C-alpha positions in Angstrom: -18.6 -19.7 -26.3 -19.4 -19.4 -22.5 -18.3 -20.1 -19.0 -20.2 -23.1 -17.4 -18.1 -23.5 -14.1 -16.1 -21.3 -11.8 -13.9 -22.4 -8.9 -13.5 -19.7 -6.3 -11.0 -20.1 -3.4 -12.1 -19.0 0.1 -9.4 -19.6 2.5 -11.0 -17.9 5.4 -8.6 -14.9 5.4 -9.6 -11.3 5.3 -9.7 -11.4 1.5 -12.2 -14.3 1.2 -15.0 -11.9 0.8 -13.4 -10.5 -2.3 -13.0 -13.9 -3.9 -16.6 -14.7 -2.9 -17.9 -11.5 -4.4 -16.0 -11.9 -7.6 -17.1 -15.5 -8.0 -20.8 -14.5 -7.6 -20.4 -11.7 -10.1 -19.0 -13.9 -12.8 -21.5 -16.6 -11.9 -24.4 -14.3 -12.4 -22.9 -12.8 -15.5 -22.7 -16.2 -17.2 -25.5 -17.9 -15.3 -23.2 -20.7 -14.4 -22.2 -22.8 -11.5 -19.7 -21.5 -8.9 -18.0 -23.9 -6.6 -16.3 -22.3 -3.5 -13.4 -24.3 -2.2 -12.0 -24.3 1.3 -9.0 -26.6 2.0 -8.3 -27.4 5.6 -4.7 -28.3 6.2 -3.6 -31.7 7.6 -2.3 -30.3 11.0 0.1 -33.2 11.5 1.7 -32.6 8.2 1.8 -28.8 8.7 3.7 -29.0 11.9 7.5 -28.2 11.3 10.1 -30.8 12.0 10.5 -31.0 15.8 13.9 -30.2 17.1 15.8 -32.5 19.3 15.0 -32.0 22.9 11.5 -30.5 22.4 9.0 -31.9 24.9 5.9 -33.9 24.0 3.7 -31.2 25.7 5.4 -28.5 23.5 4.7 -30.6 20.4 1.1 -30.9 21.5 0.9 -27.1 22.0 2.2 -26.4 18.5 -0.3 -28.9 17.1 -3.2 -27.4 19.1 -2.2 -23.9 17.8 -2.3 -25.0 14.2 -5.5 -26.7 14.6 -7.2 -23.7 16.3 -6.1 -21.5 13.3 -7.3 -24.0 10.9 -10.7 -24.2 12.5 -11.0 -20.5 12.7 -10.4 -20.1 9.0 -12.8 -22.9 8.2 -15.4 -21.3 10.4 -14.8 -17.8 8.7 -15.2 -19.2 5.2 -18.2 -21.2 6.0 -19.9 -18.3 7.8 -19.2 -16.0 4.9 -20.7 -18.4 2.4 -23.7 -19.1 4.5 -24.5 -15.5 5.3 -24.4 -14.6 1.6 -26.6 -17.6 0.7 -29.1 -16.3 3.3 -28.9 -12.6 2.6 -29.0 -12.9 -1.2 -31.1 -16.0 -1.3 -28.5 -17.8 -3.4 -29.5 -21.1 -5.2 -27.2 -23.5 -3.1 -26.6 -27.0 -4.2 -24.4 -29.8 -3.0 -20.8 -29.7 -4.4 -21.2 -33.2 -6.2 -24.5 -32.3 -7.8 -24.4 -32.1 -11.6 -23.8 -28.8 -13.4 -27.0 -27.5 -15.0 -26.2 -25.6 -18.3 -27.3 -22.0 -18.2 -28.3 -22.1 -14.5 -26.7 -20.0 -11.8 -25.9 -22.1 -8.7 -23.3 -22.2 -5.9 -21.8 -24.8 -3.7 -19.4 -25.0 -0.8 -16.7 -27.7 -0.7 -14.6 -28.3 2.4 -11.6 -30.7 1.9 -8.5 -31.6 3.8 -5.1 -31.6 2.4 -2.6 -29.4 0.6 -4.3 -26.2 -0.9 -2.1 -26.1 -3.9 -2.9 -29.8 -4.8 -6.6 -29.3 -4.5 -6.6 -26.1 -6.5 -4.6 -27.6 -9.3 -6.6 -30.8 -9.4 -10.0 -29.4 -9.1 -9.2 -26.2 -11.1 -8.6 -28.4 -14.2 -12.2 -29.1 -14.5 -13.4 -25.4 -14.0 -13.4 -22.8 -16.8 -11.9 -20.1 -14.6 -10.3 -20.1 -11.1 -10.8 -17.0 -8.9 -8.5 -16.1 -6.1 -8.0 -13.0 -3.9 -4.7 -11.3 -3.8 -3.1 -11.0 -0.4 -3.5 -7.6 1.2 -0.8 -5.0 0.9 2.5 -6.6 1.8 1.5 -10.1 0.8 3.4 -11.9 -1.8 1.1 -13.4 -4.3 4.0 -14.7 -6.4 5.1 -16.9 -3.4 1.7 -18.1 -2.5 1.4 -21.9 -3.4 -2.3 -21.5 -4.3 -1.7 -18.9 -6.9 1.3 -20.8 -8.3 -0.8 -24.0 -8.6 -3.7 -22.2 -10.2 -1.6 -20.4 -12.8 1.0 -23.0 -13.6 -0.5 -26.4 -12.9 -4.3 -26.1 -13.6 -4.2 -25.3 -17.2 -6.9 -22.8 -16.7 -7.2 -19.0 -16.7 -7.0 -17.2 -13.3 -8.9 -14.2 -12.2 -6.9 -12.5 -9.5 -9.0 -9.9 -7.5 -7.8 -7.2 -5.2 -8.4 -7.6 -1.4 -11.5 -5.2 -1.5 -14.6 -6.8 -3.2 -15.2 -5.5 -6.6 -18.5 -3.7 -7.6 -18.3 -5.1 -11.2 -16.2 -7.4 -13.4 -16.3 -7.6 -17.0 -18.2 -4.5 -18.2 -15.1 -2.7 -19.6 -12.2 -4.9 -20.3 -8.6 -3.8 -21.0 -6.3 -6.2 -22.8 -2.5 -6.0 -22.2 -1.2 -6.8 -25.8 2.4 -7.3 -26.7 2.0 -9.8 -29.4 3.5 -12.6 -27.4 2.4 -16.3 -27.3 1.2 -15.8 -23.6 -0.9 -12.6 -24.5 -2.6 -14.6 -27.3 -3.4 -17.4 -24.9 -4.8 -15.0 -22.5 -7.0 -13.3 -25.1 -8.3 -16.7 -26.3 -9.2 -17.6 -22.6 -11.0 -14.2 -22.2 -13.2 -14.5 -25.3 -16.3 -15.5 -23.2 -15.8 -12.3 -21.1 -14.8 -10.1 -24.1 -18.1 -11.1 -25.8 -20.2 -9.9 -22.9 -18.2 -6.7 -22.3 -19.6 -3.3 -23.0 -16.3 -1.9 -24.0 -13.0 -3.5 -24.9 -9.7 -1.7 -25.2 -6.4 -3.2 -26.5 -3.6 -1.5 -24.6 -0.1 -1.6 -26.1 3.0 0.1 -24.7 5.0 1.7 -27.5 8.8 1.6 -27.0 11.3 3.1 -29.4 10.7 2.0 -33.1 8.9 -1.3 -32.2 6.5 -1.9 -34.9 5.8 -5.8 -34.3 3.0 -5.5 -31.8 0.3 -4.1 -34.0 -2.8 -3.8 -31.8 -4.9 -3.3 -34.9 -4.3 -6.9 -35.8 -5.8 -8.0 -32.6 -8.7 -5.7 -33.0 -9.3 -7.3 -36.5 -9.1 -10.8 -34.9 -11.5 -9.8 -32.2 -13.8 -8.3 -34.9 -14.0 -11.7 -36.4 -15.6 -12.9 -33.2 -18.1 -10.1 -33.1 -16.2 -8.1 -30.5 -15.5 -4.5 -31.2 -12.2 -3.3 -29.7 -10.5 0.0 -29.6 -6.9 0.2 -29.7 -5.0 2.3 -27.1 -1.3 2.8 -27.6 0.8 4.6 -25.1 4.2 5.4 -24.0 5.2 4.0 -20.4 7.7 6.9 -20.0 9.7 6.3 -16.8 7.0 4.0 -15.2 7.5 0.2 -15.3 5.4 -1.6 -18.0 3.2 -3.0 -15.2 2.5 0.2 -13.4 1.8 2.1 -16.7 -0.6 -0.8 -17.8 -2.6 -0.3 -14.5 -2.5 3.5 -15.1 -3.8 3.1 -18.6 -6.4 0.6 -17.7 -7.7 3.1 -15.0 -7.8 5.9 -17.7 -9.9 3.6 -19.9 -12.3 2.9 -17.0 -11.6 -0.9 -17.1 -12.9 -3.1 -14.3 -10.8 -6.0 -15.7 -7.3 -6.3 -17.2 -6.5 -9.4 -19.4 -2.9 -10.3 -19.7 -0.5 -13.2 -20.2 1.7 -14.4 -17.5 5.0 -14.8 -19.4 8.6 -16.1 -18.9 11.2 -18.5 -20.0 11.7 -20.6 -16.8 9.6 -22.4 -14.4 11.6 -21.0 -11.6 9.4 -18.6 -9.6 12.2 -16.0 -9.6 12.3 -15.6 -13.3 8.9 -17.1 -14.7 6.8 -13.9 -14.3 7.7 -11.1 -16.5 8.3 -7.7 -15.1 4.8 -6.3 -16.4 3.0 -9.3 -14.8 4.9 -8.9 -11.5 4.2 -5.3 -11.2 0.5 -5.6 -12.0 0.1 -8.5 -9.5 1.6 -6.4 -6.8 -0.1 -3.2 -7.4 -3.3 -3.8 -9.5 -6.4 -2.0 -8.3 -8.6 -4.1 -10.5 -9.2 -7.7 -11.1 -6.7 -9.3 -13.5 -7.3 -12.3 -15.7 -4.1 -14.3 -16.3 -3.3 -17.1 -18.6 -0.2 -18.8 -20.0 
């Protein structure tokens, strides 16, 4: 079981370097193809509905502003990719070239349209989607690209902090609560868990709850040749998400695997509290699946 292809989103923002770095780290780890995707918005479709009485010159000014911003982001994304290719002598290929099994290669694809559509469509034929979390104050839950990757692609998502990570996957922590979503996340993470040096199963013990049984997950992983240590803790007065990140830090984890869970497709209720807190405050990359 391995990863053959990765889709990494480089939108030209300040956090694109983190997404690119994460894509390269994972690409090298699995000797696989990494396709970097930049979606340039259709400026005409992006312009808000014009109010009555707005002059043609004003409309043209708005469109020119939108276009200038889009051009600047495209240039930033392309320059970032090209400079890394040159500095690191990356094996660059064309985006439509075939994927060579067991060979690390990178490509850059520029498309025009709606980013969320392109991510969901192209992400379905990637093994993992990599995105960078917006900087402090940014709302990842409301980001259309993240929503499309998590809910519409059918693929696991690796969300990385705004600052580039030094390593991803050497020490992996699993947030385990026995749920369906957590089980899906574990299955999606098996390729990473196989290559990890250390794996910890983190479980928040609350009250007399004995249904979680992290030892059962450790036994399951053992059947896949993965040695995992259980790590039960009490969240105390912290939220589950905050305590998860704290315990993952104590374990020295550079990746947290967790399920994104909920009972409704509405954004307001679909992400559980632990997921929401981890997304907002996570200091390490998080692999999510549902």
